[in-house]
C-alpha positions as CSV (number, residue, x, y, z in Angstrom):
1,M,81.1,92.8,106.6
2,R,81.4,96.5,106.8
3,T,81.4,97.2,103.1
4,K,78.3,95.1,102.5
5,L,76.5,97.4,105.4
6,I,78.0,100.6,103.7
7,E,76.1,99.5,100.1
8,R,72.8,98.6,101.6
9,L,73.1,101.9,103.1
10,V,73.8,103.8,100.0
11,K,70.9,102.0,98.4
12,Q,69.2,103.2,100.9
13,M,69.4,106.7,100.5
14,N,67.0,109.1,98.9
15,N,68.7,110.4,95.7
16,K,66.0,113.1,96.1
17,E,67.5,113.9,99.7
18,F,71.1,113.9,98.8
19,W,73.7,114.5,95.7
20,F,76.9,112.6,95.3
21,C,79.2,114.2,93.5
22,Y,82.1,112.3,92.4
23,D,84.0,115.5,90.7
24,L,86.4,116.3,93.2
25,K,87.0,119.9,92.2
26,M,83.4,120.8,91.9
27,G,83.0,119.4,95.2
28,D,86.3,121.8,96.7
29,W,84.6,124.4,95.1
30,I,81.0,124.1,96.3
31,I,83.0,123.5,99.9
32,N,85.4,126.5,100.0
33,Q,83.6,129.0,97.0
34,G,80.1,128.3,98.0
35,K,80.8,127.8,101.9
36,Y,77.8,124.8,101.5
37,P,78.4,122.1,104.1
38,F,79.1,118.6,102.9
39,I,77.9,115.3,104.9
40,T,80.8,113.4,103.9
41,K,84.0,112.2,101.9
42,A,84.0,108.8,101.3
43,I,84.9,105.8,98.7
44,H,82.0,103.9,97.2
45,P,82.8,100.3,97.7
46,K,82.8,98.8,94.5
47,S,84.0,101.0,91.8
48,R,87.1,102.7,94.9
49,S,85.9,106.5,93.4
50,V,86.0,109.0,95.7
51,F,83.1,111.5,96.8
52,F,81.5,113.9,98.3
53,L,78.0,113.7,100.2
54,F,75.4,116.7,100.3
55,K,71.9,117.5,101.0
56,K,70.1,118.7,98.2
57,S,68.4,122.3,98.4
58,D,68.1,124.8,96.2
59,R,71.3,126.6,97.6
60,L,73.6,123.5,96.0
61,D,71.4,123.5,92.8
62,L,72.7,127.6,92.3
63,L,76.2,126.6,93.2
64,T,76.1,123.6,91.0
65,G,75.0,126.0,88.2
66,E,77.8,128.7,89.1
67,Y,80.5,125.9,89.3
68,K,79.4,124.9,86.0
69,L,79.2,128.6,84.4
70,E,82.4,129.8,85.8
71,K,83.8,126.1,84.4
72,F,82.6,127.2,80.8
73,Y,83.8,130.4,80.4
74,K,87.4,129.4,81.8
75,N,87.1,127.1,78.8
76,I,86.1,129.5,75.9
77,V,88.2,132.6,77.3
């Protein structure tokens, strides 16, 4: 019963407002290095994958870009 409710809520969430981050290293980096708050850390009911839920913003876009650049440069050095 609870799983069905969670599934329905996830489907109703507007993906324009929220970002589901399934990369736990990235999520931890955004929270700790970027000092950006997350709404929740949860498990997807069907896939059983852990994710962070963030509210979308320009700052979050900048932080995800910064993380990807940092990860890219670590791989080439």
